BAVEXRO-358375 format. One line per 2 residues: number of its first residue (from 0); their letters; for each residue y, z, x of N, C-alpha, C. Coordinates in Angstrom, 1 decimal, padded with zeros to 4 digits. Atoms other than C-alpha are relative to their C-alpha. Example, Ala and Ser with C-alpha at 12.3 -4.5 7.8 and 13.67 -1.06 7.14 Angstrom:
// BAVEXRO-358375
0	AS	-001.2,000.0,000.9,-004.5,007.8,012.3,001.2,000.0,000.9  -001.1,000.0,-000.9,-001.1,007.1,013.7,001.1,000.8,-000.8
// end
This chain:
// BAVEXRO-358375
0	MT	-000.8,-001.2,-000.1,-013.2,-015.9,-100.1,-000.1,000.7,-001.3  000.0,-000.9,001.2,-013.6,-013.0,-102.5,000.9,001.1,000.2
2	IN	-000.9,-001.1,000.0,-011.2,-010.4,-103.5,-000.6,001.1,-000.9  000.7,-001.0,000.8,-012.8,-007.1,-104.6,-001.2,-000.6,-000.7
4	NV	001.2,000.6,000.5,-016.0,-009.1,-105.1,000.3,-001.1,-001.1  -000.3,001.0,000.9,-014.2,-011.7,-107.2,000.5,-001.2,000.7
6	AY	-000.4,001.2,-000.7,-013.8,-015.3,-106.1,001.4,-000.5,-000.5  -001.2,000.6,000.5,-010.5,-017.1,-106.3,-000.2,-000.7,-001.3
8	SW	000.1,000.7,001.3,-009.9,-018.4,-109.8,001.4,-000.4,-000.5  -001.3,000.5,000.6,-007.2,-020.1,-112.0,000.9,001.2,-000.3
10	SM	-000.8,-001.1,000.5,-006.1,-016.7,-113.3,000.8,000.7,001.2  -000.7,-000.6,-001.2,-005.0,-015.7,-109.7,001.1,-000.9,000.5
12	VQ	-000.9,000.9,-000.5,-002.9,-018.8,-109.1,001.4,000.4,-000.4  -001.3,-000.3,000.2,000.8,-018.1,-108.8,000.9,-001.2,000.5
14	LT	-000.9,001.1,-000.4,003.6,-020.8,-108.7,001.4,000.6,000.1  -001.4,-000.4,-000.2,007.1,-020.3,-107.4,000.8,-001.3,000.4
16	SA	-000.9,001.1,-000.4,009.9,-022.8,-107.3,001.4,000.3,-000.4  -001.3,-000.5,000.3,013.4,-021.4,-107.1,000.9,-001.2,-000.4
18	AL	-000.9,001.1,000.4,015.0,-024.9,-107.3,-000.3,-000.5,-001.4  000.3,000.4,001.4,013.2,-025.7,-110.6,000.3,001.1,-001.0
20	TG	000.0,-001.1,001.0,013.3,-022.3,-112.2,001.2,000.9,000.1  -001.1,-000.9,-000.2,016.3,-020.5,-110.7,-000.5,001.4,000.3
22	ST	000.6,-001.4,-000.2,013.9,-017.6,-109.9,-001.0,-000.1,001.2  001.0,-000.1,-001.1,011.9,-016.6,-106.8,-001.2,000.9,-000.5
24	SA	001.1,-000.8,000.6,009.5,-014.6,-109.1,-001.2,-001.0,-000.2  001.2,000.8,000.2,005.9,-015.9,-109.3,-000.1,-000.2,-001.5
26	NP	000.3,000.3,001.4,005.0,-017.6,-112.6,001.2,000.3,-001.0  -001.0,-000.2,000.9,008.4,-017.6,-114.2,-000.3,-000.7,-001.4
28	TI	000.3,000.5,001.4,008.4,-018.3,-118.0,000.0,-001.5,-000.1  -000.1,001.5,000.1,009.4,-022.0,-117.5,-001.3,-000.7,000.5
30	LA	001.3,000.6,-000.5,006.1,-022.6,-115.6,-001.2,000.5,-000.7  001.1,-000.6,000.7,003.9,-020.7,-118.0,-001.0,-001.0,-000.5
32	GV	000.8,001.1,000.6,002.5,-024.0,-119.4,-000.7,-000.9,001.0  000.7,000.8,-001.0,001.2,-025.3,-116.1,-001.5,000.3,-000.1
34	VG	001.5,-000.2,000.2,-002.6,-025.9,-116.6,-000.8,-000.6,001.1  000.8,000.6,-001.1,-003.5,-027.7,-113.4,001.0,-000.3,001.2
36	IK	-000.8,000.4,-001.2,-002.3,-028.3,-109.8,-001.0,-000.6,001.0  000.9,000.6,-001.0,-003.8,-030.6,-107.2,000.8,-000.3,001.3
38	WS	-000.6,000.5,-001.2,-002.9,-031.3,-103.6,-001.0,-000.5,001.0  000.9,000.6,-000.9,-004.4,-033.3,-100.8,000.8,-000.5,001.3
40	RK	-000.5,000.5,-001.3,-003.7,-034.1,-097.1,-001.0,-000.9,000.6  000.9,001.0,-000.6,-005.2,-037.1,-095.4,000.6,-000.5,001.3
42	WH	-000.4,000.5,-001.3,-005.0,-038.0,-091.7,-000.7,-001.3,000.2  000.6,001.4,-000.3,-005.5,-041.7,-090.9,-000.6,000.1,001.4
44	VE	000.8,000.0,-001.3,-008.2,-041.7,-088.2,-000.8,-001.3,-000.1  000.8,001.2,-000.1,-009.7,-045.0,-087.1,-000.8,-000.1,001.2
46	TN	000.8,000.1,-001.1,-012.6,-045.6,-084.9,000.2,-001.3,000.8  -000.2,001.2,-000.8,-012.1,-048.1,-082.0,-001.3,-000.3,000.6
48	YG	001.3,000.5,-000.5,-015.0,-050.2,-080.9,000.2,-000.8,001.3  000.0,000.7,-001.3,-015.9,-051.6,-077.5,-001.2,-000.9,000.1
50	LG	001.2,000.9,-000.3,-018.7,-053.5,-075.8,-001.2,000.5,-000.8  001.2,-000.3,000.8,-021.9,-053.7,-077.8,000.2,000.5,-001.4
52	GK	-000.3,-000.4,001.3,-020.1,-052.9,-081.0,-000.2,001.5,-000.3  000.1,-001.4,000.2,-020.3,-049.2,-080.4,001.4,000.7,000.1
54	PH	-001.3,-000.7,-000.1,-017.5,-046.7,-081.0,000.2,000.6,001.3  -000.2,-000.6,-001.3,-015.8,-045.5,-077.9,001.3,000.9,000.0
56	TR	-001.1,-000.9,000.2,-012.5,-043.9,-079.0,000.4,000.1,-001.5  -000.6,-000.1,001.3,-010.5,-042.9,-082.0,001.5,-000.2,000.1
58	GF	-001.4,000.1,000.1,-007.0,-043.8,-083.0,000.5,000.9,-001.1  -000.5,-000.9,001.0,-004.9,-041.3,-084.9,001.4,-000.5,-000.5
60	GN	-001.2,000.5,000.7,-002.2,-042.4,-087.4,000.7,001.0,-000.8  -000.9,-000.8,000.8,000.0,-041.0,-090.0,-000.8,001.0,-000.9
62	WE	000.4,-000.9,001.1,-000.5,-038.1,-092.4,000.4,-000.5,-001.3  -000.4,000.3,001.4,-000.5,-038.8,-096.1,-000.2,001.2,-000.8
64	YS	000.0,-001.2,000.9,000.3,-036.1,-098.7,000.1,-000.4,-001.4  -000.1,000.3,001.5,-000.3,-036.2,-102.4,-000.2,001.4,-000.7
66	AS	000.1,-001.2,000.8,000.0,-033.6,-105.1,000.3,-000.3,-001.4  -000.4,000.2,001.4,000.2,-033.4,-108.9,-000.1,001.3,-000.7
68	IT	-000.1,-001.2,000.9,000.9,-030.9,-111.6,-000.3,-000.4,-001.4  000.2,000.2,001.4,-000.4,-030.8,-115.1,000.6,001.1,-000.9
70	MD	-000.8,-001.0,000.8,001.9,-029.2,-117.7,-000.2,-000.3,-001.5  000.0,000.2,001.4,001.8,-028.7,-121.4,001.4,-000.5,-000.4
72	YN	-001.2,000.7,000.5,004.5,-030.4,-123.5,001.2,000.9,000.0  -001.1,-001.0,000.0,006.6,-027.2,-123.9,000.6,000.1,001.3
74	TQ	-000.6,-000.1,-001.3,007.0,-026.9,-120.2,000.7,-001.2,000.4  -000.7,001.3,-000.2,007.9,-030.6,-119.9,001.4,000.0,-000.6
76	VQ	-001.3,000.0,000.7,010.6,-030.1,-122.5,001.0,000.9,000.7  -000.9,-000.9,-000.7,012.0,-027.1,-120.7,000.6,-000.5,001.3
78	LR	-000.5,000.6,-001.2,012.2,-028.9,-117.4,000.9,-001.2,-000.2  -000.9,001.1,000.3,013.7,-032.0,-118.9,001.4,000.5,-000.4
80	AL	-001.3,-000.6,000.5,016.4,-029.8,-120.5,000.9,000.4,001.1  -000.8,-000.4,-001.2,017.6,-028.7,-117.0,000.9,-001.0,000.4
82	NG	-000.9,001.0,-000.6,019.0,-032.0,-116.0,-000.2,-001.4,-000.7  000.1,001.3,000.8,018.1,-034.7,-118.7,-001.2,-000.7,000.3
84	GL	001.2,000.7,-000.3,014.7,-035.6,-117.4,-000.7,000.4,001.2  000.7,-000.4,-001.2,012.0,-034.9,-114.9,000.5,-000.7,001.3
86	TN	-000.5,000.8,-001.2,013.2,-037.7,-112.6,001.4,000.4,000.4  -001.4,-000.4,-000.4,016.7,-036.2,-112.6,000.0,001.4,000.7
88	LG	000.1,-001.4,-000.5,015.5,-032.8,-111.2,000.3,000.1,001.5  -000.2,000.0,-001.5,015.8,-033.8,-107.5,-001.2,000.6,000.7
90	EF	001.1,-000.6,-000.8,013.7,-032.4,-104.7,-000.1,001.5,-000.2  000.3,-001.4,000.1,012.1,-029.0,-104.9,-001.3,000.3,000.8
92	DL	001.2,-000.5,-000.6,009.5,-026.9,-103.0,-000.8,000.7,-001.1  000.9,-000.8,000.9,006.5,-025.6,-105.0,-000.9,000.8,000.8
94	II	000.8,-000.9,-000.8,004.8,-022.6,-103.6,-001.2,000.5,-000.8  001.2,-000.5,000.6,001.2,-021.8,-104.5,-000.6,001.2,000.7
96	SF	000.6,-001.2,-000.7,-000.2,-018.3,-103.8,-000.9,000.6,-001.0  001.1,-000.6,000.9,-002.8,-016.0,-105.3,000.3,001.5,-000.1
98	SN	-000.1,-001.4,000.3,-002.8,-012.5,-106.8,-001.2,000.5,-000.7  001.2,-000.5,000.7,-005.4,-010.2,-108.3,000.2,-000.2,-001.5
100	EL	000.0,000.3,001.4,-006.2,-010.4,-112.0,001.1,000.7,-000.8  -001.1,-000.7,000.7,-003.5,-007.9,-112.9,001.3,-000.4,000.5
102	GT	-001.2,000.5,-000.5,-000.9,-009.7,-110.9,000.8,001.1,000.8  -000.7,-001.1,-000.6,-000.1,-006.5,-109.1,000.0,000.0,001.6
104	ED	000.2,000.0,-001.4,-001.1,-007.4,-105.6,000.0,-001.5,000.5  000.0,001.3,-000.6,-000.3,-010.5,-103.5,-001.0,000.1,001.2
106	FG	001.0,-000.1,-001.0,-003.4,-011.1,-101.3,000.5,-000.7,001.3  -000.6,000.6,-001.2,-001.4,-013.3,-098.9,-001.0,-000.7,000.9
108	EE	000.9,000.6,-000.9,-004.5,-014.8,-097.5,000.4,-001.5,000.4  -000.5,001.4,-000.2,-003.1,-018.3,-097.9,001.0,-000.4,-001.0
110	TI	-001.0,000.5,000.8,000.0,-019.8,-099.3,000.2,-001.4,000.3  -000.1,001.4,-000.2,000.4,-023.5,-099.8,001.4,-000.4,-000.5
112	TL	-001.3,000.4,000.4,003.9,-024.9,-099.9,000.1,-001.6,000.0  -000.2,001.4,000.2,004.4,-028.4,-101.3,001.5,-000.3,000.2
114	KQ	-001.4,000.1,-000.4,007.6,-029.4,-099.6,000.7,-001.3,-000.6  -000.9,001.1,000.4,010.4,-031.6,-101.0,-000.7,-000.9,-001.1
116	CI	000.6,000.7,001.1,008.5,-032.6,-104.2,001.1,-000.7,-000.8  -000.9,000.7,000.9,010.1,-035.1,-106.5,-000.8,-000.7,-001.1
118	FT	000.7,000.7,001.1,009.1,-036.4,-109.9,000.5,-001.5,000.0  -000.4,001.4,000.1,009.1,-040.2,-110.0,-000.4,-000.7,-001.3
120	ED	000.3,000.5,001.3,007.9,-040.6,-113.5,000.2,001.1,-001.1  -000.1,-000.9,001.1,008.3,-039.1,-116.9,-000.7,-000.6,-001.2
122	GM	000.7,000.6,001.2,006.3,-039.6,-120.1,-000.9,001.0,-000.7  000.9,-000.8,000.9,003.8,-038.3,-122.6,-001.2,-000.8,-000.4
124	EV	001.2,000.7,000.5,000.3,-039.1,-123.7,-000.6,001.0,-001.0  000.5,-000.9,001.0,-001.0,-037.6,-127.0,-000.9,-000.9,-000.9
126	SQ	000.8,000.7,001.0,-003.7,-038.6,-129.4,-000.5,000.9,-001.1  000.4,-000.7,001.2,-005.2,-037.5,-132.7,-001.0,001.1,000.5
128	DD	000.8,-001.1,-000.2,-006.9,-034.1,-132.6,000.3,000.8,001.3  -000.4,-000.8,-001.2,-005.2,-032.9,-129.4,000.6,001.3,-000.5
130	TN	-000.5,-001.3,000.4,-004.6,-029.2,-129.7,001.0,000.5,001.0  -001.0,-000.4,-001.0,-002.5,-028.9,-126.5,000.3,-001.3,000.7
132	IT	-000.5,001.2,-000.6,-000.5,-031.9,-125.3,000.3,000.3,001.4  -000.2,-000.2,-001.4,-000.7,-032.0,-121.5,000.2,-001.4,000.7
134	QE	-000.2,001.2,-000.8,000.3,-034.6,-118.9,000.0,000.4,001.5  000.0,-000.2,-001.4,-000.3,-034.9,-115.2,001.1,-000.8,000.6
136	FE	-001.1,000.7,-000.7,002.7,-035.8,-113.0,-000.2,000.1,001.5  000.0,000.0,-001.5,002.7,-036.8,-109.3,001.2,000.7,000.5
138	LN	-001.1,-000.8,-000.6,004.8,-034.5,-107.1,000.6,-000.7,001.2  -000.5,000.7,-001.2,005.2,-036.8,-104.1,000.6,000.8,001.1
140	PI	-000.5,-000.9,-001.0,005.5,-034.1,-101.5,000.3,-000.8,001.4  -000.3,000.5,-001.4,007.0,-034.9,-098.0,-001.0,000.6,001.0
142	DI	000.8,-000.8,-000.9,004.8,-032.2,-096.4,-000.8,001.0,-000.8  000.8,-001.1,000.6,002.1,-029.7,-097.3,-000.3,001.0,001.1
144	II	000.1,-001.0,-001.1,002.2,-026.5,-095.3,-000.9,001.1,-000.5  000.9,-001.1,000.3,-000.6,-023.9,-095.4,000.3,001.1,000.9
146	SS	-000.5,-001.1,-000.8,000.5,-020.5,-094.3,-000.9,000.4,001.2  000.9,-000.4,-001.1,-002.6,-019.9,-092.1,000.0,-001.0,001.1
148	EV	000.0,001.0,-001.1,-001.8,-023.0,-090.0,001.3,000.1,000.8  -001.2,000.1,-000.8,000.8,-023.6,-087.3,000.9,-001.0,-000.7
150	AG	-001.0,000.9,000.6,004.0,-025.1,-088.7,000.0,-001.3,000.7  -000.1,001.3,-000.6,004.5,-028.8,-088.1,-000.7,-001.1,-000.8
152	GG	000.5,001.0,001.0,002.7,-030.5,-091.0,-001.4,-000.4,000.4  001.3,000.6,-000.1,-000.9,-031.4,-091.4,-000.9,000.8,001.0
154	GA	000.9,-000.8,-000.8,-002.3,-028.6,-089.2,-000.1,-000.6,001.4  000.1,000.7,-001.4,-001.6,-030.7,-086.0,000.5,001.0,001.0
// end
């Protein structure tokens, strides 16, 4: 997908989380130090075998969701200050969307909502010569909804 002949890029990513930031504005100051976001959905599909050792059907199981966020230390400190630690923040939705390089237009092609995220760990890792202290934290979402899909989780 290109926007005005420009491919999606990190500079177009916008994050919103009213429960974390108290704001429905994209990229509120408290999230300015987010330097990475990952999400994944996986559907457990298993091949069933029959006579001759050949596949004959498939069995469909549960959906698995994972996501993580990488933040600089200043962002971690701000979030910890809200309730005494990342693990004390409770559940929150994190919405990922995209805008143009000037931030003046929401292209609305796709919005990803990481539902009911919760931090289950807190910590820091830093070593000599680090110029920006960052840490990746699991978000543990209950569901991942993509706006271009039918609601109901996992695109089912």
